[in-house]
C-alpha positions, 0 to 999 in steps of 0.5 A, spaced: 848 786 531 848 780 527 840 781 526 841 788 522 842 784 515 838 779 510 841 774 505 837 770 500 839 765 497 837 763 490 839 755 488 840 753 481 841 759 477 841 758 470 845 763 467 852 761 463 858 764 465 860 771 462 853 772 460 851 779 459 846 781 464 841 787 462 837 787 468 837 783 474 832 784 480 829 781 487 822 783 489 821 783 496 815 783 501 816 788 507 810 786 512 812 790 518 816 797 520 818 799 526 821 806 527 820 812 522 824 816 516 828 812 511 831 805 512 839 805 509 842 799 506 846 796 501 845 790 496 851 786 495 852 779 492 856 773 496 862 774 492 863 766 491 862 761 486 857 757 489 853 760 495 853 755 501 846 754 505 844 760 510 844 757 517 838 761 519 840 763 526 837 768 529 839 772 535 846 768 535 851 771 539 857 773 535 861 769 532 855 766 528 856 760 522 855 764 516 853 771 519 850 775 513 854 782 516 861 777 515 860 774 508 865 776 502 861 781 499 862 783 491 865 790 490 859 792 486 853 794 490 847 798 490 845 803 496 838 805 498 834 809 502 827 807 502 821 810 507 818 803 508 812 807 511 805 804 510 808 797 511 806 796 518 799 793 517 798 792 509 805 789 507 808 792 500 812 789 495 819 792 493 823 791 487 831 792 488 836 792 482 841 787 483 844 788 476 851 789 477 852 785 483 849 779 479 854 781 473 860 781 477 858 773 480 856 771 473 863 773 470 867 770 475 872 766 472 870 768 465 875 771 460 877 778 460 872 781 454 865 785 455 861 784 459 867 781 464 872 787 465 874 791 470 870 790 477 866 784 473 872 780 472 874 776 478 877 770 479 873 764 481 869 759 477 862 761 476 858 755 473 850 755 470 846 751 476 850 754 482 847 758 488 847 765 488 846 769 495 844 777 495 845 780 501 842 787 504 847 790 509 844 795 514 847 802 515 843 803 520 845 804 528 843 798 531 841 802 537 836 805 533 829 801 532 829 803 525 828 796 522 823 792 517 821 785 517 821 781 510 816 776 510 814 770 505 807 770 507 801 775 508 799 778 514 795 773 516 799 767 514 795 765 507 798 768 501 805 766 499 810 772 497 816 769 496 822 773 495 824 772 487 830 773 483 829 776 475 835 775 471 834 778 464 840 777 459 842 781 453 842 775 448 842 769 452 842 766 459 844 760 457 849 760 452 855 765 451 857 767 444 865 768 444 868 775 442 869 777 435 876 777 434 880 780 428 
């Protein structure tokens, strides 16, 4: 089902290629909860240099253009199992760790030096100012109505709660020091 997943595109991310990410988070606002028990999902980034616009198509018949389920995903991911109970009427904000998925994207095309080694050293050409998309891929059975609605306004439509991406770098997000050589 195309509607069991979510994507958030963050434009013009100002982080230099190869910068060491000490932490990265997205904050989401959950306004509605249907079903019960934990909701299981995995967070990835779209594995591209510069994410294209999301098409926003809801309830489309597959194949959908830019279907979140079919976007290329990073090797790095973070799996969650969260009980979102209590959000049916009050709404709650949740912080999700995206450090490794952001590091993998920031290392696209960087030299094979720390922190861009192993899974973090991929082909590509990340550049500061590119757009980055975070994907939430549900592992829930689509026949079970165990879902949440992630909204950007409160329950009465008066206060905005924009999904945000916070990236913290070990040194500088805008410049990367060349590695020491002997």
